C-alpha positions as CSV (number, residue, x, y, z in Angstrom):
1,X,3.1,-15.2,11.7
2,X,2.0,-14.0,15.1
3,X,2.0,-10.2,15.8
4,X,2.0,-9.1,19.4
5,X,2.8,-5.7,21.0
6,X,6.3,-6.9,21.9
7,X,7.2,-6.8,18.5
8,X,5.8,-4.4,16.0
9,X,7.2,-2.7,13.0
10,X,5.0,-0.4,11.1
11,X,5.6,2.0,8.1
12,X,4.4,4.9,6.1
13,X,5.1,4.3,2.3
14,X,4.3,7.6,0.4
15,X,5.1,8.0,-3.3
16,X,7.3,11.0,-4.2
17,X,4.6,12.4,-7.0
18,X,4.2,15.7,-5.0
19,X,4.0,17.1,-1.4
20,X,1.9,15.6,1.4
21,X,-1.9,16.6,1.3
22,X,-4.8,16.0,3.6
23,X,-5.3,12.4,2.5
24,X,-1.6,11.4,2.7
25,X,-1.6,13.0,6.3
26,X,-4.4,10.7,7.4
27,X,-2.5,7.8,6.1
28,X,0.7,8.8,7.8
29,X,-1.0,9.7,11.0
30,X,-3.0,6.3,11.1
31,X,0.2,4.4,10.7
32,X,2.3,6.4,13.1
33,X,-0.2,6.4,15.9
34,X,-0.5,2.8,15.6
35,X,3.3,2.2,15.8
36,X,3.2,4.6,18.9
37,X,0.6,3.1,20.6
38,X,2.0,-0.3,20.3
39,X,5.4,1.0,21.5
40,X,6.9,-0.2,18.1
41,X,8.9,1.0,15.3
42,X,7.6,3.5,12.4
43,X,9.7,3.2,9.2
44,X,9.4,5.5,6.3
45,X,9.6,4.0,2.6
46,X,9.9,6.1,-0.4
47,X,7.6,4.0,-3.0
48,X,9.2,5.3,-6.0
49,X,9.3,2.2,-8.1
50,X,6.9,3.9,-10.7
51,X,9.7,6.4,-11.7
52,X,7.5,8.0,-14.4
53,X,5.5,9.5,-11.5
54,X,8.5,10.8,-9.6
55,X,8.5,14.4,-8.9
56,X,11.9,16.3,-8.3
57,X,12.5,17.3,-4.7
58,X,9.2,15.5,-3.7
59,X,11.0,13.0,-1.3
60,X,12.7,16.1,0.5
61,X,9.3,17.9,0.6
62,X,7.8,14.8,2.2
63,X,10.4,14.1,4.7
64,X,10.4,17.9,5.8
65,X,6.6,18.0,6.3
66,X,6.8,14.8,8.5
67,X,9.4,16.7,10.7
68,X,7.2,19.7,11.1
69,X,4.3,17.5,12.0
70,X,6.5,15.9,14.8
71,X,6.4,12.4,13.2
72,X,9.7,10.9,13.9
73,X,10.8,7.8,11.7
74,X,12.9,4.8,13.0
75,X,15.8,3.7,10.9
76,X,17.0,4.7,7.5
77,X,14.4,5.8,4.8
78,X,14.3,2.9,2.3
79,X,13.8,4.0,-1.5
80,X,12.4,1.5,-3.8
81,X,14.2,2.5,-7.0
82,X,17.5,1.5,-5.1
83,X,16.2,-1.9,-4.4
84,X,15.6,-3.6,-7.9
85,X,18.0,-6.4,-7.4
86,X,15.7,-7.6,-4.3
87,X,12.6,-7.7,-6.6
88,X,14.6,-9.5,-9.2
89,X,15.6,-12.1,-6.9
90,X,12.0,-12.7,-5.9
91,X,10.8,-12.8,-9.4
92,X,13.3,-15.6,-10.2
93,X,11.8,-17.5,-7.0
94,X,8.6,-17.5,-8.8
95,X,9.6,-19.3,-11.8
96,X,6.9,-21.7,-12.9
97,X,4.1,-19.3,-11.6
98,X,5.1,-16.3,-13.9
99,X,4.7,-16.1,-17.8
100,X,5.1,-13.5,-20.4
101,X,2.1,-11.6,-21.7
102,X,1.7,-10.2,-25.0
103,X,-1.7,-8.5,-24.6
104,X,-2.3,-4.8,-25.0
105,X,-4.5,-2.7,-22.6
106,X,-7.0,-2.6,-25.3
107,X,-7.2,-6.3,-25.9
108,X,-7.5,-6.8,-22.4
109,X,-10.3,-4.4,-22.2
110,X,-12.0,-6.2,-25.0
111,X,-11.8,-9.7,-23.8
112,X,-11.8,-9.0,-19.9
113,X,-13.7,-11.2,-17.5
114,X,-15.0,-8.4,-15.7
115,X,-13.9,-5.2,-13.7
116,X,-12.4,-5.7,-10.3
117,X,-13.3,-3.4,-7.3
118,X,-10.5,-1.3,-8.0
119,X,-11.7,-0.6,-11.5
120,X,-8.8,-2.8,-13.2
121,X,-9.7,-5.1,-15.9
122,X,-9.8,-8.7,-14.9
123,X,-7.1,-10.5,-16.9
124,X,-8.8,-13.4,-18.9
125,X,-5.4,-15.7,-19.0
126,X,-5.0,-15.2,-22.5
127,X,-1.3,-15.7,-22.5
128,X,-1.2,-18.4,-20.1
129,X,-0.2,-21.1,-22.4
130,X,2.1,-18.9,-24.5
131,X,2.3,-15.7,-26.3
132,X,0.5,-15.9,-29.6
133,X,2.3,-16.0,-32.8
134,X,3.3,-12.7,-34.1
135,X,3.3,-10.9,-30.5
136,X,5.9,-10.2,-28.2
137,X,6.2,-10.3,-24.5
138,X,5.1,-7.0,-23.2
139,X,4.6,-7.9,-19.4
140,X,5.0,-10.6,-17.0
141,X,2.2,-11.9,-14.9
142,X,1.9,-14.3,-11.9
143,X,-0.5,-17.0,-12.3
144,X,-3.3,-17.2,-9.7
145,X,-5.0,-20.4,-8.8
146,X,-8.2,-21.4,-10.5
147,X,-11.5,-21.6,-8.7
148,X,-11.5,-24.0,-6.0
149,X,-7.7,-24.5,-6.1
150,X,-5.7,-23.9,-3.0
151,X,-5.0,-20.2,-2.4
152,X,-7.6,-19.1,-4.7
153,X,-9.8,-17.7,-1.7
154,X,-7.7,-15.2,0.4
155,X,-9.4,-14.6,3.8
156,X,-8.1,-12.0,6.2
157,X,-9.0,-10.0,9.3
158,X,-8.7,-6.3,8.8
159,X,-8.3,-4.5,12.1
160,X,-10.8,-1.6,10.9
161,X,-13.2,-3.5,8.5
162,X,-13.3,-7.0,10.2
163,X,-13.2,-10.4,8.3
164,X,-12.7,-10.1,4.3
165,X,-12.6,-12.4,1.5
166,X,-11.2,-12.1,-2.1
167,X,-11.4,-14.7,-4.9
168,X,-8.4,-14.3,-6.9
169,X,-9.5,-16.1,-10.0
170,X,-12.9,-14.2,-10.4
171,X,-12.1,-10.9,-8.9
172,X,-8.3,-10.1,-9.8
173,X,-7.2,-12.8,-12.4
174,X,-3.4,-13.1,-13.4
175,X,-1.7,-10.0,-12.4
176,X,1.4,-8.1,-13.5
177,X,4.7,-8.4,-11.7
178,X,6.8,-6.6,-14.4
179,X,5.3,-3.9,-16.6
180,X,5.7,-3.3,-20.4
181,X,8.0,-0.2,-19.5
182,X,10.4,-2.4,-17.7
183,X,9.5,-1.3,-14.2
184,X,8.6,-3.5,-11.4
185,X,5.0,-3.8,-10.4
186,X,3.9,-2.2,-7.0
187,X,2.7,-5.6,-5.8
188,X,6.0,-7.4,-5.8
189,X,7.7,-4.5,-4.7
190,X,5.6,-3.9,-1.5
191,X,5.7,-7.6,-0.6
192,X,9.5,-7.7,-0.9
193,X,10.1,-4.5,0.9
194,X,7.7,-5.2,3.8
195,X,9.2,-8.7,4.6
196,X,12.8,-7.4,4.0
197,X,12.2,-4.7,6.5
198,X,10.5,-7.0,9.0
199,X,7.0,-5.0,8.9
200,X,4.5,-6.9,11.3
201,X,1.5,-4.3,11.0
202,X,0.3,-2.5,7.9
203,X,-1.9,0.5,8.2
204,X,-3.0,2.2,5.1
205,X,-6.1,3.5,3.1
206,X,-8.9,1.5,1.9
207,X,-7.8,2.6,-1.7
208,X,-5.2,-0.1,-1.4
209,X,-7.5,-2.8,0.1
210,X,-7.9,-4.6,-3.2
211,X,-4.4,-5.0,-3.4
212,X,-4.3,-7.0,-0.2
213,X,-5.4,-10.3,-1.6
214,X,-2.7,-10.2,-4.2
215,X,0.0,-9.4,-1.7
216,X,-1.0,-12.3,0.7
217,X,-0.9,-14.5,-2.3
218,X,2.5,-13.3,-3.3
219,X,3.7,-13.6,0.4
220,X,2.5,-17.3,0.5
221,X,4.2,-18.1,-2.8
222,X,7.5,-16.5,-1.6
223,X,7.4,-18.0,1.7
224,X,7.1,-14.6,3.5
225,X,5.2,-13.9,6.8
226,X,1.8,-12.2,6.4
227,X,1.5,-8.8,8.4
228,X,-1.5,-7.8,10.3
229,X,-3.6,-5.4,8.0
230,X,-5.6,-2.2,8.8
231,X,-7.3,-0.3,6.1
232,X,-8.6,3.2,7.3
233,X,-10.9,5.5,5.3
234,X,-9.5,7.8,2.6
235,X,-10.2,11.5,2.3
236,X,-12.5,12.4,-0.7
237,X,-12.9,15.6,-2.7
238,X,-16.1,17.3,-3.3
239,X,-16.8,14.9,-6.2
240,X,-16.5,11.9,-4.0
241,X,-13.2,10.8,-5.6
242,X,-10.2,9.9,-3.5
243,X,-8.1,13.0,-2.7
244,X,-4.8,12.7,-4.4
245,X,-2.6,14.9,-6.6
246,X,-4.3,13.5,-9.7
247,X,-7.7,15.0,-8.1
248,X,-6.5,18.4,-7.3
249,X,-5.2,17.9,-3.6
250,X,-3.6,20.9,-2.3
251,X,-0.4,20.7,-0.3
252,X,-0.7,20.9,3.6
253,X,-0.4,24.2,5.3
254,X,3.2,23.8,7.1
255,X,2.5,27.2,8.6
256,X,-0.4,25.8,10.8
257,X,0.7,22.3,11.5
258,X,-1.5,21.8,14.7
259,X,-4.6,22.8,13.0
260,X,-3.9,20.1,10.1
261,X,-3.1,17.4,12.6
262,X,-6.3,18.1,14.5
263,X,-8.5,18.1,11.1
264,X,-6.7,14.6,10.3
265,X,-7.3,13.1,13.8
266,X,-11.1,14.2,13.7
267,X,-11.1,12.4,10.3
268,X,-10.1,9.2,12.0
269,X,-12.7,9.6,14.6
270,X,-10.4,10.8,17.2
271,X,-11.6,13.6,19.4
272,X,-8.6,15.9,19.9
273,X,-9.3,19.2,21.1
274,X,-7.8,22.1,23.1
275,X,-4.3,21.1,22.8
276,X,-1.7,23.9,22.5
277,X,1.3,22.3,21.0
278,X,2.2,19.4,18.5
279,X,3.9,17.6,21.4
280,X,0.6,17.8,23.5
281,X,-1.3,16.8,20.4
282,X,0.6,13.6,19.9
283,X,0.2,12.7,23.6
284,X,-3.7,12.8,23.4
285,X,-3.7,11.3,20.0
286,X,-1.7,8.3,20.8
287,X,-3.7,7.8,24.1
288,X,-7.2,8.0,22.1
289,X,-5.7,5.6,19.3
290,X,-4.7,3.1,22.0
291,X,-7.9,3.1,23.7
292,X,-10.1,3.1,20.6
293,X,-8.1,0.7,18.2
294,X,-5.4,-1.4,19.8
295,X,-7.8,-4.0,21.1
296,X,-9.3,-4.7,17.7
C-alpha cells in the first residue's frame, strides 16, 4: 500500500483499564500530531477486547481527558467489544493456517524455544499436528512460516527507528488468535480494525514494537494493506519499567492541562515553551512535529 500526505488516517487506541496517564498522553500526542501535521484524520478506538481489564467509566474518563487537552477526534469512536463478528469473519478466512492448542502456560514455559523480546514464551509448535490425546483445545493459534519459508522474515521501515527485521519462526512462534477464556487476541482485533477503518499510519509506543511483525504477517494472510509504522519511546517509571496502570502510573492533572502537554512534548523531543494557551500549544507543536518528523 502506498501512503502519502493526501490520504492519511491515523488512530489512538487506548485500553479502558483506567484514566490517561503520562505514558498514554505521549502516545496520544504523537499520533495526534502526526495526523494533524499530515492534514489527515485522527480516529479514536477503544480497545476493550480484553474485557477482564475493563474498568467502569474508564472510556468516559479517557474521552473527557482528550477533550480537556484539546485533542479533537474524527468520526465515531469505535469500541472493539462491539465488533466480535468482524474478528470471527477474519478467523474463518484463516482456516488452514489456524489450529487448536491444548497447552497450558506451564507446559509452554517448560518446553518453549526461548523468550521473545517482549517477554513472551516462544511457542514450540507442540499442537501443530493435533492436540495430544487426553487434552482439550484451550486456544487457537496461527501457524507462522518455518525458517526460510516465504513471509517468515518480516522487514519494515519504522519512521522513528529505521529498518527493522523480525523472524517469526525463531523470535515469535505460532501465536494466539483466540484465548483460552474465549476472548479474541489483541493481534487479530487490531489488524481487522485498522483495515476496516482504513488506517494508513500507525503511531504508537515501542512497547508494541514486537507485535508489528505478527500484525504484518496477519495482514498478508488476510490480503489487507500494511500501514506505515512509527514507534515512539515509552515513558518509564523510576524502576525503568514502562509507565502503566500496572506499574503505578498516576492520572493526569486535568486542572493543569497545558503543563501536562508541554511535559509530553518535551519527552517527544519537541521544544515547546512560552505558550499561553492550549490552542497556541497545538499550533507550535504541530509545526515542530512537521519540521522534525514528516520527512522521515
